[in-house]
N, C-alpha and C positions, 0 to 999 in steps of 0.2 A: 617634094610633097604628098602626103597621102594623100590617098584618097577610092574607095572600092563602092562594087553593088556587093551583093548578094541579091540568088537565087533561091528557095527552100523548094525538097516536093521528096512529101516524108517526113521524115527525117534526113532525109540528107539534105543537106545546103552547100551550094556554090558561089565564091568570092571569086571577085572578079577585081582586079587591085592596074586595070590597063589606066584608068584615067591616072592617078599617081606621075609629075611632073616628073623626071631627070635621078630618078632610082634605076640601079642596077641589083642594088639585093633588097629583095621582097623577105619579110619574116610575118608567119603569124604567129598567133595565140587564142586558141577555139570555142578556150574559156570555161571550157573542159578538163584541162590539169595535158591538154594535146596542146601539139607544132605544131608548125609547116614550114617550106616556104616555096616561091613559085608566086607569077605574074596570075591564074589562076589555079586554083586548090576547089577539092571536095572534100568535107568528113559530111560523116555521119554522128548524126548526136543521138547519144544510149539511153537518154531518159528525160523528159520531162524536164522541165527548170528552164527559168531565163539563164539565157548567158552572152557574157560580154568580146565580142570576137575586137581586140587588134592586133593593124598593121602595121609593120613598123618597115620602114621604107631606107635606104641608104643611097647614098652619087658616093659611097668613099672617103668624106671629109666630114661631113651634117648625116641626121636619118631626121627622121620625120615620122610623127603615128597619129594613127587615125581608130578611135575604136566604135563598134554601133553595136546596138541591141540582137541578141535573137535569144528567141519564146518560143518552146516546145509543150503543145497542150500534149493529149494522151494520144489524140490523131494524127496530130504532125505541128512541124515544123514551120516558123515566121520568121 
């Protein structure tokens, strides 16, 4: 089951999927056209705006997804 937390410092956000259960692969879509893999990933946002971050996990036979929003203003993301 996909689950993740986020924390942002400035315009870089770190996403942690260690709360996901039964997962053997982790795929991220950061909402700005970029993607990544791994349990813990960091991503810098280049422009202000609202982004939907989606984590997709798989155990080899089934997949699960979870999404959260990231909002970036002129000073920082949150």
